[in-house]
C-alpha positions as CSV (number, residue, x, y, z in Angstrom):
1,M,-6.3,-7.3,-14.2
2,S,-7.5,-4.5,-16.4
3,T,-5.0,-2.6,-18.4
4,R,-4.0,0.8,-16.8
5,T,-5.4,3.9,-18.3
6,G,-2.8,6.3,-17.1
7,P,0.0,7.0,-14.6
8,L,-1.2,6.9,-11.0
9,A,-0.4,8.9,-8.0
10,V,0.1,8.8,-4.3
11,V,-0.3,5.8,-2.1
12,T,-2.2,4.0,0.6
13,A,-1.9,2.5,3.9
14,L,-3.7,0.2,6.1
15,A,-7.4,0.1,6.9
16,V,-8.7,-2.9,8.8
17,A,-12.5,-2.3,9.2
18,A,-15.1,-4.2,7.4
19,G,-16.1,-2.4,4.2
20,L,-13.2,0.1,4.2
21,T,-10.9,0.4,1.3
22,L,-7.6,2.1,0.5
23,S,-8.0,5.3,-1.5
24,G,-4.8,7.3,-1.0
25,C,-4.9,8.9,-4.4
26,A,-6.8,12.2,-4.4
27,G,-5.8,15.1,-6.5
28,G,-6.1,18.9,-6.3
29,G,-4.3,18.9,-3.0
30,A,-7.2,17.3,-1.1
31,A,-6.6,14.7,1.7
32,T,-7.6,11.3,0.4
33,A,-9.9,9.1,2.5
34,I,-9.7,5.5,3.3
35,G,-13.2,5.2,1.9
36,T,-16.0,2.7,1.4
37,G,-16.4,0.1,-1.2
38,A,-14.3,-1.9,-3.7
39,A,-14.7,-5.2,-5.5
40,P,-11.5,-7.2,-6.3
41,S,-10.1,-8.0,-9.6
42,S,-7.9,-11.0,-9.9
43,A,-4.7,-10.2,-11.7
44,A,-2.0,-7.5,-11.6
45,S,-1.7,-4.5,-14.1
46,P,1.2,-3.9,-16.4
47,A,3.4,-1.0,-15.6
48,P,1.7,2.5,-16.0
49,S,1.7,3.8,-19.5
50,S,3.1,7.3,-20.2
51,S,0.6,7.7,-23.0
52,A,-2.1,9.0,-20.6
53,A,-0.1,11.3,-18.6
54,S,-2.6,14.1,-19.1
55,S,-5.1,12.3,-17.0
56,T,-3.0,13.1,-13.9
57,P,-4.5,15.9,-11.8
58,P,-2.2,18.9,-11.5
59,S,-1.9,18.8,-7.7
60,A,-1.9,15.0,-7.1
61,A,1.4,15.5,-5.4
62,A,-0.2,17.1,-2.4
63,S,-2.4,14.1,-1.6
64,S,-2.4,12.1,1.7
65,L,-4.3,9.3,3.2
66,G,-7.6,10.2,4.7
67,P,-9.9,9.2,7.6
68,G,-10.8,5.7,8.2
69,R,-11.4,3.3,11.2
70,L,-8.4,1.1,11.8
71,D,-9.8,-0.5,14.9
72,R,-9.7,-4.2,13.8
73,L,-6.1,-4.6,13.0
74,Q,-4.7,-7.8,14.2
75,D,-2.3,-7.7,17.1
76,P,-1.0,-11.2,17.7
77,T,1.2,-10.2,20.7
78,G,-1.4,-8.2,22.5
79,A,0.9,-5.2,22.6
80,S,2.2,-2.6,20.2
81,P,4.4,-4.5,17.7
82,A,6.7,-1.4,17.4
83,A,7.2,-1.1,21.0
84,S,8.2,-4.7,21.5
85,V,10.3,-5.4,18.5
86,G,11.1,-2.2,16.7
87,A,10.1,-0.7,13.3
88,P,11.5,-2.1,10.2
89,T,14.1,0.0,8.5
90,R,14.3,-1.2,4.9
91,V,12.5,-2.9,2.1
92,R,14.2,-4.4,-0.9
93,I,12.3,-5.7,-4.0
94,P,15.0,-6.8,-6.5
95,G,12.7,-7.7,-9.3
96,I,11.6,-4.1,-9.7
97,G,14.7,-2.3,-8.5
98,V,13.4,-1.1,-5.2
99,D,15.8,-0.5,-2.2
100,S,14.2,1.9,0.2
101,T,14.5,2.9,3.8
102,L,11.2,3.0,5.6
103,E,9.3,5.9,7.1
104,N,6.9,5.2,10.0
105,L,3.2,5.8,8.8
106,R,0.8,6.8,11.5
107,R,-2.7,8.4,11.8
108,D,-3.4,11.8,13.3
109,A,-6.1,12.7,15.7
110,A,-8.7,12.8,12.9
111,G,-7.7,9.3,11.8
112,V,-5.9,10.6,8.8
113,L,-3.0,8.4,7.7
114,A,-0.4,10.4,5.9
115,A,1.4,9.0,2.9
116,P,5.2,8.9,3.1
117,K,6.8,12.3,3.1
118,D,9.4,11.3,0.5
119,W,8.1,10.2,-2.9
120,Q,11.0,7.9,-3.2
121,R,10.7,6.2,0.1
122,A,8.2,3.6,1.3
123,G,6.5,3.6,4.7
124,W,5.5,1.0,7.2
125,Y,2.2,1.4,9.0
126,T,3.1,1.3,12.7
127,E,-0.2,-0.3,13.8
128,S,0.4,-3.4,11.6
129,P,2.5,-6.4,12.8
130,V,6.2,-5.9,12.5
131,P,7.4,-7.9,9.5
132,G,8.1,-11.4,10.6
133,Q,5.4,-11.5,13.3
134,R,2.2,-13.3,12.6
135,G,-0.3,-11.3,10.7
136,P,-0.3,-8.9,7.6
137,S,2.3,-6.2,7.9
138,V,1.7,-3.3,5.7
139,I,4.1,-1.2,3.7
140,A,2.9,1.5,1.3
141,G,4.6,3.8,-1.3
142,H,3.9,6.4,-3.8
143,L,3.3,5.2,-7.4
144,T,4.1,8.5,-9.0
145,A,5.9,11.6,-8.0
146,P,5.4,15.2,-9.3
147,D,8.3,14.7,-11.6
148,G,8.2,11.1,-12.5
149,P,7.9,7.7,-11.0
150,G,7.4,7.1,-7.3
151,V,9.2,4.4,-5.3
152,F,6.3,1.9,-6.1
153,Y,5.9,2.8,-9.8
154,R,6.9,-0.6,-10.9
155,L,4.9,-2.6,-8.2
156,P,2.4,-3.8,-10.7
157,E,5.2,-5.8,-12.4
158,L,5.5,-8.2,-9.4
159,R,4.4,-11.7,-9.9
160,P,4.1,-14.8,-7.6
161,G,7.4,-16.2,-6.7
162,D,9.2,-12.8,-6.6
163,P,11.2,-12.2,-3.5
164,V,10.8,-9.3,-1.0
165,T,13.1,-8.6,1.9
166,V,12.4,-6.5,4.9
167,T,15.2,-5.5,7.3
168,G,14.2,-5.1,11.0
169,A,15.5,-2.7,13.6
170,D,18.0,-5.3,14.8
171,G,19.6,-5.6,11.2
172,R,18.0,-9.0,10.5
173,D,16.4,-9.7,7.2
174,V,12.9,-11.3,6.9
175,H,12.4,-12.9,3.5
176,F,9.1,-13.0,1.8
177,T,7.8,-14.5,-1.5
178,V,4.9,-12.8,-3.5
179,T,1.9,-15.2,-3.6
180,R,-0.5,-13.0,-5.6
181,V,-1.3,-9.5,-6.8
182,L,-4.8,-7.9,-6.4
183,S,-6.3,-4.9,-8.0
184,A,-9.4,-4.0,-6.0
185,D,-12.1,-1.6,-7.3
186,R,-13.1,1.2,-4.7
187,V,-16.7,1.0,-5.8
188,G,-18.5,-2.0,-4.4
189,I,-17.6,-4.4,-1.6
190,F,-13.9,-4.1,-0.8
191,P,-12.1,-7.4,0.1
192,T,-11.1,-6.2,3.5
193,E,-10.7,-9.6,5.2
194,Q,-8.6,-10.9,2.4
195,I,-6.2,-8.1,2.7
196,Y,-6.2,-7.2,6.4
197,G,-7.7,-10.1,8.2
198,P,-5.9,-12.4,10.7
199,T,-3.4,-15.0,9.1
200,P,-1.9,-18.1,10.6
201,D,1.7,-17.0,9.5
202,A,3.8,-13.9,8.9
203,Q,2.6,-12.0,5.8
204,L,3.3,-8.7,4.0
205,R,1.1,-6.4,2.0
206,L,2.7,-3.9,-0.3
207,I,0.1,-1.3,-1.3
208,T,-0.2,1.6,-3.9
209,C,-2.9,3.0,-6.1
210,D,-4.3,1.6,-9.4
211,G,-6.8,2.2,-12.0
212,H,-7.4,5.7,-13.4
213,W,-8.1,9.1,-12.0
214,D,-11.7,9.8,-11.9
215,P,-12.5,13.6,-11.7
216,A,-16.1,13.1,-10.9
217,L,-15.2,10.9,-7.8
218,G,-12.1,12.9,-7.0
219,H,-9.9,9.9,-6.6
220,W,-8.3,7.0,-8.4
221,T,-10.6,4.1,-9.0
222,R,-8.6,1.1,-7.7
223,N,-6.0,-0.1,-5.1
224,L,-3.1,-2.4,-6.0
225,V,-2.2,-5.0,-3.2
226,V,0.8,-7.3,-3.5
227,F,0.5,-10.3,-1.1
228,A,3.6,-12.1,0.2
229,T,4.3,-14.8,2.8
230,A,7.4,-15.1,4.9
231,D,9.8,-17.9,3.8
232,G,10.3,-20.9,5.9
């Protein structure tokens, strides 16, 4: 993966329609769109460097996830996962020091999927499978906050073999193992099927922003996606 050019802001959530990508990183207080495009990169980035802090737009903290069609999300049970099982409550990633309760992330009437309200909490997208069910469950979190790192600031440090644990509404833990880390460019053909397509087993996607802030485009240039598969 390419080297980061600066600290990153705000996060992403799920988009499962061909050609859609996760943007979730607008500045200037604008809502960020789940936009079109993106070609994948094959490796993970190192942790963000503080040397380019000046590239962060002044009002990036006000960003949220924007409009996008989420109409092809896999639902292996034929019913709302949250209604049948209950929303997950916590995610733990010991390798990067994350232990966060989970907000529920939803879309509004305009199709806008809001980022977590708390910069230090991750969020679970309620239209994705409950962790432990077949299919790609999606958890997103801020990479930076207005005053420093966000909950997923160290997400780029994860490597294959690292453990992730998600606690369900019933208090049971589902254990996952990271299989790969993908940095996807937002300009081009986004690898939608790789990230959100049907899977034969229970999987997890941890998502945040990547790349650098492009003032001409009005958003960050890449998305970081960590893939993990349920143990056993």
